Wavefront OBJ file of the C-alpha trace (Angstrom):
o trace
v 4.412 -8.125 8.313
v 1.712 -8.518 5.176
v 3.836 -9.262 1.667
v 2.194 -8.633 -1.430
v 3.501 -10.503 -4.873
v 3.905 -9.834 -8.411
v 1.994 -11.514 -10.346
v 4.508 -13.758 -12.046
v 5.851 -14.891 -8.697
v 2.478 -15.773 -7.479
v 1.697 -17.725 -10.942
v 5.179 -19.589 -10.321
v 4.320 -20.293 -6.739
v 0.788 -22.050 -7.656
v 2.588 -24.310 -10.724
v 4.736 -25.617 -7.912
v 2.290 -25.860 -5.343
v 0.028 -27.616 -7.712
v 2.658 -30.206 -8.882
v 2.262 -31.607 -5.659
v -1.750 -31.708 -5.385
v -4.728 -33.628 -7.285
v -5.611 -31.754 -10.566
v -8.154 -29.125 -9.616
v -7.310 -29.107 -5.659
v -6.020 -25.534 -5.240
v -9.070 -24.157 -7.466
v -11.435 -26.004 -4.927
v -9.306 -24.828 -1.708
v -9.821 -21.254 -3.053
v -13.491 -21.885 -3.767
v -14.443 -23.179 -0.509
v -12.502 -19.890 1.193
v -14.551 -17.607 -1.255
v -17.716 -19.711 -0.027
v -17.294 -19.433 3.308
v -16.629 -15.541 2.936
v -19.524 -15.013 1.440
v -21.588 -17.143 3.812
v -20.161 -14.700 6.362
v -21.272 -11.530 4.736
v -24.938 -13.367 3.937
v -25.505 -14.275 7.479
v -28.310 -16.310 6.060
v -27.527 -18.379 3.099
v -30.440 -19.753 2.564
v -32.854 -18.394 0.497
v -30.573 -15.843 -0.452
v -29.823 -14.705 -4.309
v -26.561 -14.705 -5.238
v -25.134 -13.134 -8.784
v -21.978 -14.394 -10.006
v -20.288 -12.368 -12.895
v -17.848 -14.796 -14.401
v -15.299 -14.317 -16.684
v -12.805 -16.781 -18.728
v -10.095 -17.003 -16.276
v -9.519 -18.743 -12.890
v -11.525 -16.191 -11.372
v -13.970 -16.867 -13.143
v -13.676 -20.959 -12.105
v -13.586 -19.736 -8.281
v -16.623 -17.898 -8.386
v -18.611 -20.736 -10.158
v -17.242 -23.521 -7.881
v -17.820 -20.962 -4.543
v -21.342 -20.607 -6.233
v -21.884 -24.237 -6.417
v -21.170 -24.580 -2.532
v -23.566 -22.156 -2.045
v -26.528 -23.363 -4.321
v -25.922 -26.546 -1.982
v -26.639 -24.492 1.283
v -30.319 -23.496 -0.261
v -28.980 -20.010 -2.218
v -30.261 -18.763 -5.794
v -27.058 -18.806 -7.639
v -27.302 -17.256 -11.077
v -23.854 -16.990 -12.847
v -23.718 -14.226 -15.884
v -21.405 -15.236 -18.370
v -19.213 -12.856 -20.337
v -17.841 -15.368 -22.511
v -19.652 -18.530 -22.225
v -17.966 -20.810 -24.659
v -14.979 -19.991 -22.551
v -16.078 -20.412 -19.263
v -14.404 -22.911 -16.796
v -15.961 -26.124 -17.523
v -15.680 -28.066 -14.259
v -17.326 -24.944 -12.816
v -20.266 -24.497 -14.755
v -21.061 -28.393 -14.203
v -20.606 -27.973 -10.505
v -22.644 -25.200 -10.219
v -25.449 -26.713 -12.562
v -25.280 -30.064 -10.813
v -26.026 -28.080 -7.425
v -29.154 -26.035 -9.032
v -27.244 -23.024 -9.843
v -28.242 -21.414 -13.405
v -26.411 -19.379 -16.212
v -27.194 -16.420 -18.145
v -25.423 -14.631 -21.083
v -24.040 -11.177 -20.147
v -25.427 -8.186 -22.237
v -22.481 -7.405 -24.900
v -21.135 -10.712 -24.628
v -20.034 -12.195 -28.241
v -21.580 -15.426 -28.163
v -24.046 -17.183 -30.771
v -27.413 -16.434 -29.817
v -29.295 -13.872 -27.510
v -27.939 -12.265 -24.255
v -30.365 -12.025 -21.633
v -31.668 -8.970 -19.846
v -29.795 -9.161 -16.152
v -30.357 -5.358 -15.226
v -33.339 -6.924 -12.951
v -31.329 -10.308 -11.940
v -28.296 -8.104 -10.170
v -31.299 -5.386 -8.437
v -32.985 -8.422 -6.681
v -29.615 -10.158 -5.507
v -28.508 -9.946 -2.124
v -24.829 -10.412 -2.989
v -22.566 -10.345 -6.315
v -19.423 -11.896 -6.609
v -16.858 -10.700 -8.990
v -14.824 -13.228 -11.075
v -14.494 -10.940 -14.206
v -10.988 -10.478 -14.560
v -7.852 -12.058 -12.824
v -4.459 -10.975 -11.784
v -3.432 -10.523 -15.456
v -5.979 -8.025 -16.049
v -4.362 -4.778 -17.676
v -5.484 -1.719 -19.287
v -9.330 -1.426 -18.269
v -12.220 -3.665 -18.567
v -13.600 -4.392 -21.559
v -17.327 -2.752 -23.225
v -19.322 -5.959 -21.851
v -17.757 -5.745 -18.459
v -18.079 -2.137 -18.096
v -21.596 -2.446 -18.737
v -22.086 -5.033 -16.074
v -19.864 -2.843 -13.449
v -22.208 -0.267 -14.234
v -25.120 -2.412 -13.559
v -23.993 -3.459 -10.221
v -23.104 -0.316 -9.138
v -26.404 1.329 -10.005
v -28.295 -1.760 -8.167
v -25.875 -0.691 -5.087
v -25.614 -4.462 -4.213
v -22.882 -5.464 -1.610
v -19.884 -7.020 -3.566
v -17.263 -9.512 -3.224
v -14.453 -9.766 -5.406
v -11.977 -12.545 -6.236
v -8.526 -12.238 -5.739
v -9.145 -8.777 -6.573
v -11.886 -6.102 -8.021
v -12.053 -6.460 -11.533
v -10.466 -3.699 -13.679
v -7.652 -2.985 -11.119
v -3.785 -3.982 -12.027
v -2.610 -6.264 -9.278
v 1.161 -5.273 -9.959
v 0.815 -1.653 -9.528
v -2.398 -0.575 -8.008
v -3.399 1.544 -10.929
v -6.878 1.842 -12.220
v -7.440 2.478 -15.935
v -10.979 3.522 -16.511
v -13.804 1.634 -15.163
v -13.544 -0.856 -12.300
v -15.291 -3.163 -10.094
v -16.000 -1.283 -6.726
v -15.667 -4.479 -4.071
v -17.251 -3.993 -0.616
v -14.881 -7.217 0.330
v -12.243 -8.485 -1.307
v -11.073 -12.683 -0.712
v -7.308 -12.864 -2.077
v -5.538 -16.446 -2.161
v -2.340 -17.219 -1.042
v -0.793 -13.873 -0.724
v -1.784 -10.212 -1.037
v -0.982 -8.500 -4.226
v 0.488 -5.243 -4.346
v -2.652 -3.340 -5.673
v -4.939 -4.593 -2.700
v -2.279 -2.612 -0.456
v -1.694 0.799 -2.651
v -3.887 3.041 -4.341
v -5.893 3.939 -6.545
v -6.830 0.222 -6.606
v -6.782 -0.263 -2.679
v -9.939 1.844 -2.385
v -11.947 -0.169 -4.613
v -10.805 -3.779 -2.437
v -13.092 -2.855 0.738
v -12.422 -5.453 3.394
v -9.485 -7.589 2.261
v -9.171 -11.298 3.458
v -6.642 -13.593 2.572
v -7.381 -17.006 2.045
v -4.478 -19.669 3.040
v -4.351 -22.364 0.223
v -0.956 -23.384 1.035
v 1.149 -20.686 -1.191
v 3.416 -19.326 1.194
v 6.060 -22.152 1.185
v 6.154 -21.780 -2.253
v 6.622 -17.822 -2.138
v 10.476 -16.466 -2.391
v 11.704 -17.178 1.522
v 9.748 -20.347 1.704
v 10.904 -23.479 2.202
v 10.025 -25.042 -1.012
v 10.275 -21.949 -2.968
v 12.220 -23.672 -5.942
v 10.126 -26.512 -6.109
v 8.327 -27.492 -9.132
v 8.612 -24.034 -10.981
v 10.505 -25.614 -14.160
v 12.760 -23.698 -16.489
v 10.731 -23.787 -19.253
v 7.646 -21.568 -17.775
v 5.239 -24.291 -18.146
v 2.749 -24.729 -15.557
v -1.054 -23.778 -15.093
v -2.012 -21.499 -12.237
v -5.299 -22.557 -10.582
v -6.434 -24.407 -13.986
v -5.016 -22.422 -16.804
v -1.469 -21.787 -18.268
v 0.630 -18.422 -17.910
v 0.676 -15.515 -19.781
v 3.313 -16.549 -21.491
v 5.251 -13.248 -20.843
v 8.893 -15.381 -20.065
v 9.280 -12.897 -17.196
v 10.847 -15.087 -14.355
v 9.392 -14.156 -10.935
v 10.499 -11.657 -8.382
v 13.248 -12.885 -5.879
v 11.444 -10.961 -3.152
v 7.823 -9.419 -2.330
v 7.194 -6.674 -4.685
v 5.754 -4.760 -1.610
v 5.598 -5.199 2.158
v 3.128 -3.933 5.047
v 4.667 -3.655 8.633
v 2.329 -4.379 11.495
v 2.686 -3.360 15.354
v 4.905 -6.009 15.904
v 7.695 -5.467 12.980
v 7.768 -1.450 14.221
v 8.033 -2.349 17.769
v 11.352 -4.483 16.980
v 12.528 -1.106 14.984
v 11.571 1.529 18.030
v 14.527 2.663 19.711
v 14.658 1.925 23.518
v 17.725 3.288 25.961
v 19.321 0.649 27.855
v 21.513 1.264 31.573
v 24.038 2.652 29.852
v 22.173 5.245 27.436
v 23.019 9.111 27.911
v 21.238 11.849 25.654
v 24.019 11.707 23.293
v 24.178 7.962 22.558
v 20.801 7.836 21.861
v 21.259 10.594 19.303
v 21.096 14.174 18.816
v 18.766 15.362 15.849
v 19.187 18.697 14.191
v 16.015 20.686 12.861
v 16.414 23.633 10.068
v 12.704 24.384 9.766
v 10.559 27.939 10.244
v 10.892 31.217 8.739
v 9.253 34.361 9.694
v 6.337 33.522 7.678
v 5.705 29.906 9.134
v 7.087 29.966 12.603
v 5.017 27.099 13.686
v 6.615 24.974 10.997
v 9.635 24.703 13.366
v 7.456 24.015 16.571
v 5.989 21.202 14.977
v 8.794 19.145 13.591
v 10.848 20.357 17.204
v 7.398 18.360 18.847
v 7.850 15.391 16.106
v 11.611 14.779 17.049
v 10.875 15.548 20.922
v 8.757 12.156 20.666
v 11.088 10.095 18.135
v 13.159 8.062 21.109
v 16.232 10.539 20.344
v 17.852 11.618 23.126
v 18.123 15.767 22.138
v 16.808 17.961 19.640
v 18.600 20.473 18.378
v 16.909 23.784 16.727
v 19.040 26.084 14.039
v 16.936 28.798 12.729
v 14.904 31.867 12.792
v 12.266 30.496 15.405
v 14.668 29.968 18.039
v 12.550 32.127 20.485
v 9.262 30.223 19.485
v 10.701 26.773 20.005
v 12.215 27.575 23.286
v 9.227 28.993 24.642
v 6.897 26.108 23.656
v 9.577 23.532 24.088
v 12.556 24.433 26.664
v 14.395 21.089 26.361
v 15.398 21.941 23.151
v 18.952 23.215 21.985
v 18.266 26.193 20.273
v 20.459 28.053 17.902
v 19.873 31.304 15.731
v 22.917 30.930 13.573
v 23.139 28.830 10.489
v 23.573 24.834 10.794
v 27.176 24.446 10.988
v 27.181 26.247 14.398
v 24.610 24.678 15.798
v 26.778 21.667 17.645
v 27.175 18.182 16.849
v 24.306 15.906 15.505
v 23.507 12.365 14.553
v 20.777 13.493 12.110
v 19.183 16.494 10.750
v 16.016 17.489 9.298
v 15.538 20.454 6.664
v 12.778 22.115 4.792
v 9.543 22.381 6.637
v 8.175 26.231 6.634
v 11.914 27.558 5.429
v 10.649 29.606 2.838
v 12.539 30.811 -0.200
v 15.203 33.478 1.074
v 18.813 33.111 0.539
v 19.652 32.037 4.143
v 17.175 29.265 3.594
v 18.655 28.112 0.260
v 22.211 28.508 2.357
v 20.927 26.415 5.426
v 20.134 23.994 2.855
v 23.240 23.420 1.010
v 24.993 23.092 4.224
v 22.564 20.298 5.688
v 23.265 18.620 2.421
v 26.805 18.631 2.452
v 26.987 16.720 5.792
v 28.201 13.326 6.430
v 25.436 12.376 8.598
v 21.656 11.084 7.859
v 19.460 13.725 6.396
v 15.597 14.015 5.827
v 14.330 16.782 3.137
v 10.507 17.920 3.523
v 8.851 20.712 2.087
v 10.227 23.950 1.136
v 14.048 21.573 1.383
v 12.690 19.648 -1.544
v 12.137 22.669 -3.863
v 15.203 24.167 -2.615
v 17.791 21.115 -2.929
v 20.143 20.332 -5.624
v 19.625 17.137 -7.481
v 23.478 16.617 -7.976
v 24.198 17.262 -4.321
v 21.665 14.901 -3.054
v 22.772 12.175 -5.504
v 26.508 12.588 -4.376
v 26.141 12.206 -0.779
v 27.424 9.538 1.028
v 25.312 9.510 3.965
v 21.848 7.778 4.023
v 19.222 10.489 2.612
v 15.350 10.471 3.062
v 13.111 12.761 1.009
v 9.266 13.107 1.829
v 7.164 14.720 -0.804
v 3.357 14.442 -1.594
v 2.053 13.796 -4.902
v 2.574 17.554 -6.249
v 6.629 17.703 -5.072
v 7.262 14.245 -6.334
v 5.515 15.415 -9.894
v 7.964 18.577 -9.596
v 11.182 16.441 -9.173
v 10.132 13.829 -11.741
v 8.577 16.406 -14.072
v 5.525 15.112 -14.905
v 1.768 15.556 -13.781
v 0.826 15.431 -10.347
v -2.162 13.067 -12.125
v 0.075 10.771 -13.185
v 2.056 10.484 -9.785
v -1.359 9.845 -8.230
v -2.985 7.210 -10.558
v 0.911 5.157 -10.477
v 2.419 5.620 -7.109
v 4.170 2.900 -7.184
v 6.037 3.274 -10.265
v 6.739 7.017 -9.144
v 7.875 6.357 -5.637
v 10.492 3.783 -7.244
v 11.541 6.236 -9.925
v 11.771 8.976 -7.599
v 13.958 6.936 -5.458
v 16.336 5.600 -8.370
v 17.047 9.103 -9.872
v 17.619 10.761 -6.340
v 19.579 7.934 -5.012
v 17.759 8.246 -1.795
v 15.399 6.742 0.406
v 11.572 7.950 -0.860
v 8.669 8.430 1.073
v 5.525 9.657 -0.942
v 2.796 10.687 1.353
v -1.045 10.439 0.556
v -4.017 8.057 1.201
v -1.481 4.996 0.925
v 2.125 6.298 2.171
v 5.059 4.439 0.262
v 8.720 4.218 1.356
v 11.150 3.252 -1.575
v 14.876 2.166 -1.251
v 16.885 3.561 -3.982
v 18.129 -0.226 -4.750
v 15.015 -1.403 -6.855
v 15.110 -5.072 -5.799
v 14.127 -4.073 -2.201
v 10.655 -4.140 -1.285
v 8.436 -0.794 -1.189
v 6.886 -0.414 2.167
v 3.147 0.382 2.244
v 2.077 2.145 5.327
v -1.488 0.774 6.274
v -2.273 3.117 9.487
v -2.943 6.810 7.828
v -6.254 8.620 8.064
v -7.648 11.522 5.949
v -7.793 13.231 8.913
v -3.890 13.828 8.788
v -4.268 15.655 5.596
v -4.438 19.052 7.573
v -1.627 21.758 7.715
v 1.563 21.155 9.794
v 0.937 17.092 10.350
v 3.840 16.862 7.740
v 6.089 18.761 9.853
v 5.419 16.642 12.902
v 6.202 13.417 10.490
v 9.573 15.268 9.216
v 10.807 15.769 12.949
v 9.781 12.088 14.044
v 11.617 10.297 11.169
v 14.968 12.442 11.807
v 14.620 11.310 15.660
v 14.802 7.786 14.167
v 17.298 8.539 11.913
v 19.553 10.315 14.801
v 19.020 6.969 16.897
v 20.538 4.806 14.485
v 17.608 3.012 12.493
v 18.492 2.715 8.866
v 16.729 5.296 6.046
v 13.906 2.714 5.196
v 13.316 1.510 8.909
v 13.120 5.490 9.997
v 10.841 6.137 7.276
v 8.353 3.321 7.384
v 8.497 3.223 11.361
v 7.902 7.039 11.585
v 4.888 6.967 8.935
v 3.112 4.014 10.896
v 3.543 5.779 14.173
v 2.576 9.032 12.732
v -0.659 7.068 11.098
v -1.529 5.725 14.259
v -1.313 8.844 16.224
v -3.573 10.278 13.654
v -6.297 7.623 14.634
v -5.746 8.057 18.234
v -5.907 11.807 18.492
v -9.385 13.627 18.807
v -11.551 14.480 15.882
v -10.663 16.465 13.779
v -7.073 16.525 14.792
v -4.725 19.273 14.323
v -1.320 18.838 14.056
v -0.688 19.684 17.197
v -3.292 17.326 18.402
v -1.141 14.843 16.130
v 2.023 15.372 17.963
v 0.704 15.378 21.131
v -0.774 11.483 20.291
v 2.572 10.201 19.196
v 3.587 8.963 22.965
v 0.244 7.012 22.903
v 0.826 5.219 19.639
v 4.512 4.423 20.850
v 2.878 3.156 23.739
v 0.123 1.221 22.107
v 2.954 0.037 19.726
v 5.395 -1.260 22.410
v 3.164 -2.585 25.166
l 1 2 3 4 5 6 7 8 9 10 11 12 13 14 15 16 17 18 19 20 21 22 23 24 25 26 27 28 29 30 31 32 33 34 35 36 37 38 39 40 41 42 43 44 45 46 47 48 49 50 51 52 53 54 55 56 57 58 59 60 61 62 63 64 65 66 67 68 69 70 71 72 73 74 75 76 77 78 79 80 81 82 83 84 85 86 87 88 89 90 91 92 93 94 95 96 97 98 99 100 101 102 103 104 105 106 107 108 109 110 111 112 113 114 115 116 117 118 119 120 121 122 123 124 125 126 127 128 129 130 131 132 133 134 135 136 137 138 139 140 141 142 143 144 145 146 147 148 149 150 151 152 153 154 155 156 157 158 159 160 161 162 163 164 165 166 167 168 169 170 171 172 173 174 175 176 177 178 179 180 181 182 183 184 185 186 187 188 189 190 191 192 193 194 195 196 197 198 199 200 201 202 203 204 205 206 207 208 209 210 211 212 213 214 215 216 217 218 219 220 221 222 223 224 225 226 227 228 229 230 231 232 233 234 235 236 237 238 239 240 241 242 243 244 245 246 247 248 249 250 251 252 253 254 255 256 257 258 259 260 261 262 263 264 265 266 267 268 269 270 271 272 273 274 275 276 277 278 279 280 281 282 283 284 285 286 287 288 289 290 291 292 293 294 295 296 297 298 299 300 301 302 303 304 305 306 307 308 309 310 311 312 313 314 315 316 317 318 319 320 321 322 323 324 325 326 327 328 329 330 331 332 333 334 335 336 337 338 339 340 341 342 343 344 345 346 347 348 349 350 351 352 353 354 355 356 357 358 359 360 361 362 363 364 365 366 367 368 369 370 371 372 373 374 375 376 377 378 379 380 381 382 383 384 385 386 387 388 389 390 391 392 393 394 395 396 397 398 399 400 401 402 403 404 405 406 407 408 409 410 411 412 413 414 415 416 417 418 419 420 421 422 423 424 425 426 427 428 429 430 431 432 433 434 435 436 437 438 439 440 441 442 443 444 445 446 447 448 449 450 451 452 453 454 455 456 457 458 459 460 461 462 463 464 465 466 467 468 469 470 471 472 473 474 475 476 477 478 479 480 481 482 483 484 485 486 487 488 489 490 491 492 493 494 495 496 497 498 499 500 501 502 503 504 505 506 507 508 509 510 511 512 513 514 515 516 517 518 519
């Protein structure tokens, strides 16, 4: 599992680790990992031209020390300083001693004359972005924006130090111009912004460098060592921001991997029968959208549940496509016993649809609400439920539920999914380029799904996902695990299906994704 910690937690862990190391050792570890990554990207370091964009923080120090290592291997290294009077002194000394040179960035507020650096950047083989670190908020300052524009116009490959400058480490938000990196070298642990869009789009390929931080993060063997109650400490070389906030006791976000999902997916044992494996009920489809019923049932049939009951107007269509389905044309309460319900895909807004949503909301089994069900559900009834509830909105549906513009949801995905989970007392899966799963308990890490693909942005794939997660709920998985594992399997199926896939192709690829994960 990949975990991402908030800024204050990372800083506390760095202070704890530095208390056990010689002065400057932690920055040297980071610089060594950064230089190695740059060497790999350059292929041939000797004779290569490398430009460092250097701010006043620890990221600038990391870049300078890494630049010194590259210069000693024969690279021509130039550091562009945005704040020369506040650049890391030790890093500057090391770079100059190794044969590197420094210039002042255009727009930098210093005594003296800034040099034109557009040509220097245009001739570079690699740019290292060390402008702003994990504490950066509110977008880049004008001088940094000018540099970012020059880099973009030059089209030179960029390696970001810890995270791209201009993105917010804590939230994944991007306020204004940011550096778009081809690769990001991050230290000690992932930061939430590296895993969540829109910031994730700016990070490129992310490489995590182990600097020994793990044991000092929450849950590590030494997580309480050396942090101090007064908030003192120096990070990799500087003090913290003085906010007074204590570190979080758990990761802010986490991303499941194959092994994690394999442990969650249900497996029948020798004593299993179809009822013990779980029966999922599906309320979906309408005269206008009959395919939604078929697709939701398709996902449910490939979920590991023992049986699927369908209740709705598409019974004939469903049974013709999937004869193993137990069908009923009547209301959900007459369909028979289920261990979980899925309601909403393609329901429309007729009175029968509203009644069906109300019936399943009143049930005492786990429930997934999607699509039209999100619009038809009564929020007070959702909050009053005692059984687990999973809501699966896309950004537009989430914006309607939160009463905010869609752009706000898309720009602040982490905050939005947490807010919606808290308001509805439900587990919320926010669909999108990075799918997020939030528990109503804000202390529980938000899960980020990394398997999705843009090919899943096609009609009907959400219906397949709903059926899949509903089946996992019926099989006994807790709401957060069912939503997370379902999103993972569904995203992988989207990658395994032939391009360009239809929702039917994705449903068919679920078995291949399941096999890939569990074998």
